[in-house]
C-alpha positions in Angstrom: 66.0 -15.4 48.5 63.7 -15.2 51.5 61.6 -12.5 49.6 61.2 -14.7 46.6 60.1 -17.6 48.8 57.4 -15.4 50.5 56.1 -14.3 47.1 55.9 -17.9 45.9 54.0 -18.9 49.0 51.5 -16.1 48.6 50.9 -17.1 44.9 50.4 -20.7 45.9 47.9 -19.7 48.5 45.9 -17.7 46.0 45.8 -20.7 43.6 44.8 -23.2 46.2 42.1 -21.3 48.1 39.5 -21.0 45.3 39.8 -24.7 44.6 39.4 -25.8 48.3 37.1 -22.8 49.2 35.6 -23.0 52.6 32.0 -23.3 51.3 32.5 -25.6 48.4 29.9 -23.6 46.4 31.9 -23.9 43.2 31.4 -27.7 43.0 28.3 -28.7 41.1 25.6 -30.9 42.5 25.1 -34.1 40.4 21.7 -35.5 39.5 21.2 -38.4 37.2 18.1 -38.9 35.0 17.4 -42.6 34.2 14.7 -43.1 31.6 13.9 -45.4 28.6 15.2 -43.4 25.6 14.9 -46.4 23.3 12.5 -49.3 22.9 8.8 -49.6 22.9 8.1 -46.8 25.4 10.8 -44.3 24.2 8.3 -41.4 24.3 8.0 -42.0 28.1 11.7 -41.6 28.4 11.9 -38.5 26.2 9.2 -36.8 28.1 10.7 -37.7 31.5 14.1 -36.4 30.4 12.7 -33.2 29.1 10.5 -32.4 32.1 13.3 -33.0 34.6 15.8 -31.0 32.5 13.4 -28.1 32.3 13.0 -27.9 36.1 16.8 -28.1 36.6 17.4 -25.4 33.9 15.0 -23.1 35.7 16.6 -23.7 39.1 20.1 -23.2 37.7 19.0 -19.9 36.1 17.7 -18.8 39.5 21.0 -19.5 41.3 21.0 -23.2 41.7 20.5 -25.2 44.9 22.4 -24.4 48.1 24.3 -21.8 46.0 25.5 -24.4 43.6 24.7 -25.3 40.0 23.1 -28.7 39.1 25.0 -30.9 36.8 23.0 -33.6 35.0 23.8 -37.1 33.6 21.2 -38.8 31.4 21.2 -42.5 30.8 19.0 -44.8 28.7 17.7 -47.4 31.2 15.3 -48.9 28.6 12.5 -49.6 31.0 14.2 -52.9 31.8 15.6 -54.3 35.1 19.0 -55.2 33.6 19.5 -51.8 31.9 18.4 -49.8 34.9 20.7 -51.7 37.2 23.6 -51.2 34.8 22.8 -47.5 34.4 22.4 -47.1 38.2 25.7 -48.6 39.0 27.4 -46.5 36.3 26.1 -43.1 37.5 26.8 -43.9 41.2 30.2 -45.6 40.9 31.7 -43.8 37.9 29.9 -40.5 37.8 29.8 -39.9 41.5 26.0 -39.2 41.5 24.1 -39.2 44.8 20.6 -38.4 43.4 18.7 -40.2 40.8 15.4 -39.2 39.0 14.0 -42.4 37.6 13.2 -44.9 36.4 9.9 -44.6 34.6 8.7 -48.3 34.6 8.1 -50.1 37.9 9.9 -53.2 36.6 13.0 -51.1 36.3 12.6 -48.9 39.3 12.2 -51.8 41.8 15.7 -53.3 41.1 17.2 -49.9 40.9 15.8 -49.0 44.3 17.6 -52.0 45.8 21.0 -50.7 44.5 20.1 -47.2 45.8 19.4 -48.5 49.2 22.6 -50.5 49.4 24.7 -47.6 48.3 23.1 -44.8 50.3 21.8 -42.9 47.3 18.5 -40.9 46.9 16.0 -42.0 44.3 12.7 -40.4 43.2 10.7 -42.1 40.4 8.4 -39.7 38.6 6.0 -42.4 37.4 6.6 -45.9 38.8 3.3 -46.8 40.5 3.9 -50.3 41.9 4.0 -50.2 45.7 7.2 -52.3 45.9 9.2 -49.3 44.5 9.3 -47.8 47.9 8.6 -50.8 50.2 10.9 -53.6 51.1 9.7 -57.3 51.1 9.4 -57.2 54.9 7.0 -54.2 54.6 9.5 -51.6 55.8 9.9 -48.3 53.9 13.1 -47.8 51.8 15.0 -45.0 53.5 15.6 -42.7 50.5 13.3 -43.8 47.8 10.3 -41.7 46.8 7.9 -41.2 43.9 6.0 -38.2 42.4 3.0 -40.3 41.3 0.1 -42.0 43.1 0.3 -45.8 43.4 -1.5 -48.6 41.7 -4.0 -49.4 44.6 -5.3 -45.9 44.3 -5.3 -45.8 40.5 -7.0 -49.2 40.3 -9.6 -48.2 42.9 -10.3 -44.9 41.1 -10.8 -46.7 37.8 -13.2 -49.3 39.2 -15.2 -46.6 41.0 -15.5 -44.5 37.9 -16.4 -47.5 35.8 -19.2 -48.5 38.1 -20.6 -45.1 39.2 -20.1 -43.0 36.1 -20.1 -45.6 33.3 -22.6 -48.1 34.8 -20.3 -51.1 34.2 -21.4 -54.3 35.9 -19.1 -56.7 34.2 -15.5 -56.3 33.0 -12.8 -58.2 31.1 -9.2 -57.7 32.2 -6.2 -58.4 29.9 -2.7 -58.2 31.4 1.0 -58.9 30.9 1.7 -61.2 33.8 5.4 -60.5 33.6 5.1 -56.7 34.0 5.0 -55.5 37.6 3.1 -52.3 36.7 0.5 -54.0 34.5 -0.1 -56.9 36.8 -0.4 -54.7 39.9 -2.8 -52.3 38.3 -4.9 -55.2 37.0 -5.1 -56.9 40.4 -6.0 -53.7 42.2 -8.7 -52.9 39.7 -10.2 -56.4 39.9 -10.2 -56.2 43.7 -12.0 -52.8 43.8 -14.4 -53.7 41.0 -15.5 -56.9 42.7 -15.7 -55.1 46.1 -18.1 -52.7 44.4 -20.4 -55.5 43.3 -19.0 -55.9 39.8 -18.0 -59.2 38.1 -14.8 -59.8 36.2 -16.0 -62.2 33.5 -12.6 -62.5 31.7 -9.1 -62.6 33.2 -6.5 -63.4 30.5 -2.8 -63.0 30.4 -0.3 -62.5 27.6 3.5 -61.8 27.3 5.3 -58.6 26.4 6.4 -60.1 23.1 2.9 -61.0 21.9 1.5 -59.3 18.8 -1.6 -61.3 18.1 -4.3 -61.2 20.7 -7.1 -62.8 18.7 -7.4 -65.9 21.0 -8.1 -63.9 24.2 -10.1 -61.3 22.4 -12.4 -64.1 21.2 -13.1 -64.9 24.8 -13.9 -61.2 25.5 -16.2 -61.1 22.5 -18.1 -64.2 23.8 -18.4 -62.8 27.3 -19.7 -59.4 26.1 -18.5 -57.4 29.1 -19.5 -53.8 29.8 -15.8 -52.8 30.2 -12.5 -53.9 28.7 -9.7 -53.0 31.1 -6.3 -52.7 29.5 -3.7 -51.5 32.1 -0.7 -51.7 29.8 1.6 -49.2 28.1 0.4 -47.4 24.9 2.4 -49.5 22.5 0.6 -52.7 23.6 -2.8 -51.0 24.1 -2.6 -49.8 20.4 -2.4 -53.4 19.2 -5.0 -54.8 21.5 -7.4 -51.9 21.0 -7.2 -52.1 17.2 -7.7 -55.9 17.2 -10.7 -55.5 19.6 -12.3 -53.0 17.2 -11.7 -55.4 14.3 -13.6 -58.1 16.2 -16.5 -55.8 16.9 -16.1 -55.7 20.6 -18.3 -53.0 21.9 -17.1 -52.8 25.5 -15.9 -49.5 26.8 -12.1 -49.6 27.0 -10.3 -48.2 30.1 -6.7 -48.2 31.3 -4.1 -46.4 33.4 -1.5 -43.8 33.0 0.5 -46.0 30.7 -1.9 -44.8 27.9 -0.5 -41.3 28.2 1.7 -40.8 25.1 1.6 -38.8 21.8 1.9 -42.2 20.1 -1.3 -43.5 21.6 -3.5 -44.7 18.7 -6.7 -42.8 19.5 -8.7 -44.6 16.8 -7.9 -47.9 18.5 -9.2 -46.8 21.9 -11.9 -44.3 20.7 -14.4 -43.7 23.4 -12.2 -45.1 26.1 -11.1 -43.6 29.4 -7.9 -43.7 31.4 -6.7 -42.6 34.8 -3.8 -40.1 34.8 -1.8 -37.8 37.0 -2.7 -34.4 35.4 -4.4 -32.8 32.5 -3.1 -29.9 30.4 -6.7 -28.6 30.4 -6.6 -28.1 34.2 -7.2 -24.4 34.7 -4.9 -24.1 37.8 -2.2 -21.4 37.3 0.5 -23.9 38.2 -0.6 -26.1 35.3 -1.1 -23.4 32.7 2.2 -21.7 33.5 4.0 -25.0 33.2 2.3 -25.9 29.9 3.2 -22.5 28.4 6.9 -22.8 29.5 7.2 -26.3 28.3 5.7 -25.5 24.9 8.1 -22.6 24.5 11.0 -24.9 25.4 10.1 -28.0 23.4 7.3 -27.0 21.0 4.9 -29.6 22.4 2.2 -29.9 25.1 3.6 -31.8 28.1 2.2 -35.2 28.9 2.0 -36.6 32.4 5.4 -38.1 32.1 7.0 -34.7 31.5 4.9 -33.2 34.3 5.8 -35.8 36.9 9.5 -35.6 36.0 9.3 -31.8 36.4 7.6 -32.3 39.7 10.0 -34.9 40.9 13.0 -32.7 40.1 11.5 -29.8 42.0 10.6 -32.0 45.0 14.2 -33.2 45.1 15.7 -29.7 44.8 13.3 -28.3 47.4 14.2 -31.1 49.7 17.9 -30.2 49.3 17.2 -26.6 50.2 15.1 -27.6 53.2 17.8 -30.0 54.5 20.5 -27.3 54.1 23.0 -29.8 52.7 23.4 -32.4 50.0 23.5 -35.5 52.2 20.9 -37.9 50.6 19.7 -39.2 53.9 19.2 -35.7 55.3 17.3 -34.7 52.1 15.1 -37.8 52.5 14.2 -36.9 56.1 13.4 -33.3 55.0 11.0 -34.4 52.2 9.2 -36.7 54.6 7.9 -33.6 56.6 7.2 -31.3 53.7 4.2 -30.5 51.5 4.6 -29.4 47.9 2.4 -27.4 45.6 3.5 -28.8 42.2 2.0 -29.0 38.8 0.3 -32.4 39.4 -1.3 -31.0 42.6 -0.8 -30.4 46.3 0.9 -33.3 47.9 2.3 -34.6 51.1 4.0 -38.0 51.7 2.6 -40.9 53.6 4.7 -43.3 55.7 5.8 -45.3 52.6 7.0 -42.2 50.7 3.9 -42.2 48.4 2.3 -38.8 47.6 -1.3 -38.3 48.7 -2.9 -36.6 45.7 -5.8 -36.6 43.3 -6.2 -38.5 40.0 -7.5 -37.2 36.7 -9.9 -39.1 34.5 -9.4 -38.5 30.8 -11.4 -39.6 27.8 -10.4 -40.4 24.2 -13.1 -38.9 22.0 -13.0 -37.9 18.3 -9.3 -38.4 18.2 -8.7 -36.0 21.1 -8.1 -36.5 24.8 -10.3 -34.5 27.2 -10.3 -33.9 30.9 -13.4 -35.4 32.5 -13.0 -35.4 36.3 -10.6 -35.2 39.2 -11.0 -37.7 42.0 -9.4 -37.1 45.4 -8.1 -39.9 47.7 
């Protein structure tokens, strides 16, 4: 009887040890990807998802992070505050996720960041450029919220500087969705920089995200005859405004921000226009060309800036985990604060507000194609 008991005890030990293993290496690390996979900017979400998943696939193939594989959860956060909050609570409370890549839109990332802060979770947005994503209302920096993109003050300043110095623009019309944090922020920073450089904003008109007919405000633009028409909105709205501006015979050079970057941008509607962006597939750097080739092989398409920044965000997060030596979100955040990264979108380090210091690309829409024009450093 005693012999049978000893044998049973040994068998139980052999079963229990692998499950409880001292290192815990068998347990996967969980990362959630929150992006708009439906709605007006679904291409943004698809690119973001694909870029992040590619980075994680590569890392898993190389042995994972901290000797553990990465397990992903993807949620459609719809580029809206309500959906992002719901998705954030779901992945944290139900799925047990401690790391979030997302959201894409600032209006969704800002409320998501408040949940993340309250629950001690790490967030890195690939593309949300509004300063409030990483900064609290009192001006303090959110402890574990980062981004992979430059912010609107820099993007707006670069656009204004390029418009004045390279395009010779002295007057500008600015059209914006007042209810969109990203659009409003970019418009305001462009206006501030343009006027500081001696330019004059002769038209400043707002619309809502539901508007389809822009004839009234475009009539004002036509009458003012500005050198530049600044459209800092997402591609779906820019397509409408650009086409209607062309129909009215408005000859101002159009310019916008990274929200233009989509395969669904109507190039005929913004022909001759320019936009600021985070990278160009034409950049000859090896990091860019290797990534473009790998992405094309995986998905059969050229990666846009959304895919690139999501790829970068995932790698920044995973490198931070390795540097921290554990998967505690606060330790990972502290590690990233002191690191520099050579990623596809450039060499970056983080400032005191968890914003990357990096260059911006200027792209032009010409003859139905998008070409790299210049790279402007901070």
